[in-house]
C-alpha positions as a Markdown table, in Angstrom:
| # | Residue | x | y | z |
|---|---|---|---|---|
| 1 | Unk | -49.8 | -6.3 | -54.8 |
| 2 | Unk | -50.8 | -3.0 | -53.0 |
| 3 | Unk | -48.3 | -1.9 | -49.9 |
| 4 | Unk | -49.8 | -1.3 | -46.6 |
| 5 | Unk | -49.2 | 1.2 | -44.3 |
| 6 | Unk | -50.0 | 2.7 | -40.6 |
| 7 | Unk | -53.6 | 3.6 | -41.8 |
| 8 | Unk | -54.6 | 0.9 | -43.8 |
| 9 | Unk | -53.3 | -1.5 | -40.7 |
| 10 | Unk | -55.2 | -2.0 | -37.4 |
| 11 | Unk | -54.4 | 0.7 | -34.8 |
| 12 | Unk | -53.2 | -2.1 | -32.5 |
| 13 | Unk | -50.5 | -3.4 | -35.4 |
| 14 | Unk | -49.7 | 0.1 | -35.9 |
| 15 | Unk | -48.7 | 1.1 | -32.4 |
| 16 | Unk | -45.8 | -0.2 | -30.6 |
| 17 | Unk | -46.3 | -2.0 | -27.5 |
| 18 | Unk | -46.5 | 0.3 | -24.3 |
| 19 | Unk | -43.5 | -1.1 | -22.7 |
| 20 | Unk | -41.6 | -0.5 | -26.1 |
| 21 | Unk | -42.5 | 3.0 | -26.3 |
| 22 | Unk | -41.7 | 3.8 | -22.4 |
| 23 | Unk | -38.1 | 2.2 | -23.0 |
| 24 | Unk | -37.9 | 4.5 | -26.1 |
| 25 | Unk | -39.0 | 7.5 | -24.2 |
| 26 | Unk | -36.5 | 6.6 | -21.3 |
| 27 | Unk | -33.8 | 5.1 | -23.6 |
| 28 | Unk | -31.6 | 8.4 | -22.7 |
| 29 | Unk | -32.7 | 9.4 | -19.4 |
| 30 | Unk | -30.2 | 8.8 | -16.7 |
| 31 | Unk | -31.8 | 6.8 | -13.5 |
| 32 | Unk | -28.5 | 5.5 | -11.7 |
| 33 | Unk | -27.1 | 7.8 | -9.1 |
| 34 | Unk | -23.4 | 8.8 | -10.7 |
| 35 | Unk | -20.4 | 8.5 | -8.8 |
| 36 | Unk | -19.5 | 12.7 | -8.0 |
| 37 | Unk | -22.8 | 13.6 | -9.1 |
| 38 | Unk | -25.8 | 14.8 | -7.3 |
| 39 | Unk | -29.1 | 12.8 | -6.1 |
| 40 | Unk | -31.8 | 13.2 | -4.1 |
| 41 | Unk | -32.6 | 10.9 | -0.9 |
| 42 | Unk | -36.2 | 10.2 | -1.6 |
| 43 | Unk | -36.6 | 9.5 | 2.1 |
| 44 | Unk | -35.6 | 12.8 | 3.3 |
| 45 | Unk | -35.8 | 14.6 | 0.4 |
| 46 | Unk | -32.4 | 16.0 | 1.2 |
| 47 | Unk | -29.4 | 16.5 | -1.6 |
| 48 | Unk | -26.6 | 13.8 | -1.3 |
| 49 | Unk | -23.3 | 13.9 | -3.0 |
| 50 | Unk | -23.0 | 10.7 | -4.5 |
| 51 | Unk | -18.9 | 9.7 | -3.7 |
| 52 | Unk | -19.0 | 6.0 | -5.1 |
| 53 | Unk | -20.6 | 2.8 | -5.7 |
| 54 | Unk | -19.3 | 0.4 | -3.3 |
| 55 | Unk | -21.3 | -2.6 | -3.9 |
| 56 | Unk | -22.8 | -4.0 | -7.1 |
| 57 | Unk | -25.9 | -5.6 | -5.1 |
| 58 | Unk | -27.2 | -5.1 | -2.0 |
| 59 | Unk | -26.1 | -9.0 | -1.7 |
| 60 | Unk | -22.9 | -7.9 | -1.8 |
| 61 | Unk | -23.0 | -5.0 | 1.0 |
| 62 | Unk | -24.7 | -7.7 | 2.9 |
| 63 | Unk | -22.0 | -10.1 | 2.8 |
| 64 | Unk | -19.4 | -7.4 | 3.2 |
| 65 | Unk | -20.8 | -5.6 | 5.9 |
| 66 | Unk | -23.0 | -7.5 | 7.9 |
| 67 | Unk | -26.0 | -6.0 | 8.2 |
| 68 | Unk | -29.1 | -6.0 | 5.4 |
| 69 | Unk | -29.7 | -3.0 | 4.1 |
| 70 | Unk | -32.4 | -3.8 | 2.1 |
| 71 | Unk | -34.8 | -4.2 | 5.3 |
| 72 | Unk | -32.8 | -1.1 | 7.0 |
| 73 | Unk | -36.0 | 1.2 | 8.3 |
| 74 | Unk | -37.9 | 2.2 | 5.5 |
| 75 | Unk | -36.7 | 0.7 | 2.9 |
| 76 | Unk | -38.8 | -2.4 | 2.8 |
| 77 | Unk | -41.8 | 0.1 | 1.9 |
| 78 | Unk | -40.1 | 2.0 | -0.7 |
| 79 | Unk | -41.0 | 0.7 | -4.3 |
| 80 | Unk | -37.8 | -0.8 | -6.3 |
| 81 | Unk | -35.8 | -2.1 | -3.1 |
| 82 | Unk | -34.4 | -5.1 | -4.3 |
| 83 | Unk | -31.3 | -7.6 | -3.9 |
| 84 | Unk | -30.0 | -6.4 | -7.3 |
| 85 | Unk | -29.7 | -2.8 | -6.1 |
| 86 | Unk | -26.2 | -1.0 | -6.3 |
| 87 | Unk | -25.1 | 0.5 | -3.1 |
| 88 | Unk | -23.7 | 4.1 | -3.2 |
| 89 | Unk | -21.5 | 5.7 | -0.7 |
| 90 | Unk | -23.3 | 9.4 | -0.4 |
| 91 | Unk | -23.0 | 12.5 | 2.0 |
| 92 | Unk | -25.4 | 14.7 | 2.7 |
| 93 | Unk | -25.3 | 18.5 | 1.1 |
| 94 | Unk | -25.2 | 20.8 | 3.5 |
| 95 | Unk | -27.3 | 24.0 | 3.3 |
| 96 | Unk | -25.4 | 26.0 | 5.9 |
| 97 | Unk | -22.6 | 27.8 | 4.1 |
| 98 | Unk | -20.4 | 28.0 | 7.4 |
| 99 | Unk | -20.3 | 24.2 | 7.2 |
| 100 | Unk | -18.9 | 24.0 | 3.6 |
| 101 | Unk | -15.5 | 23.2 | 5.1 |
| 102 | Unk | -16.6 | 20.3 | 7.2 |
| 103 | Unk | -16.2 | 16.7 | 6.3 |
| 104 | Unk | -19.9 | 15.3 | 6.6 |
| 105 | Unk | -20.2 | 11.5 | 7.4 |
| 106 | Unk | -20.8 | 8.9 | 4.6 |
| 107 | Unk | -24.0 | 6.7 | 4.5 |
| 108 | Unk | -24.7 | 3.7 | 2.0 |
| 109 | Unk | -27.8 | 4.2 | 0.1 |
| 110 | Unk | -29.7 | 1.4 | -2.0 |
| 111 | Unk | -29.5 | 2.9 | -5.5 |
| 112 | Unk | -33.6 | 2.7 | -5.6 |
| 113 | Unk | -33.4 | 5.1 | -2.7 |
| 114 | Unk | -31.6 | 7.9 | -4.8 |
| 115 | Unk | -32.8 | 10.1 | -7.4 |
| 116 | Unk | -30.5 | 11.2 | -9.9 |
| 117 | Unk | -30.5 | 14.8 | -9.9 |
| 118 | Unk | -29.9 | 16.1 | -13.6 |
| 119 | Unk | -28.0 | 19.4 | -12.6 |
| 120 | Unk | -26.3 | 19.5 | -16.3 |
| 121 | Unk | -30.0 | 20.2 | -17.5 |
| 122 | Unk | -29.9 | 23.5 | -15.8 |
| 123 | Unk | -27.3 | 24.4 | -18.8 |
| 124 | Unk | -28.6 | 21.7 | -21.3 |
| 125 | Unk | -29.6 | 24.6 | -24.4 |
| 126 | Unk | -26.4 | 26.7 | -23.5 |
| 127 | Unk | -23.9 | 27.6 | -25.1 |
| 128 | Unk | -20.1 | 28.8 | -24.3 |
| 129 | Unk | -20.3 | 32.5 | -23.5 |
| 130 | Unk | -23.8 | 32.6 | -22.8 |
| 131 | Unk | -24.8 | 34.0 | -19.5 |
């Protein structure tokens, strides 16, 4: 009985399915917004501070708030918007330092409108004491 490896097998048998390769590649990639983190509003391309997750789904938001965030303005045209999107309360980050002390107005966003901004990668390879 001889052992068969990847070289002895057909290429299709040795290669993982595309879905599995993508899942493996994105396994440790943060894609959902993080409370207390920063995200990019993909409609306006502005940075927002993610204050908190307010609803687990757009349906829960609709039931509590009385308006449909899924069909609000440009949301129907965004890929990924569906009733399963969590809803996050966010505030736009003002780029003007003179406004740093002023509170901003908060807005509700479906998770598919927010791109998590991995600011921690800016120092990912640095060690304590590195400049």
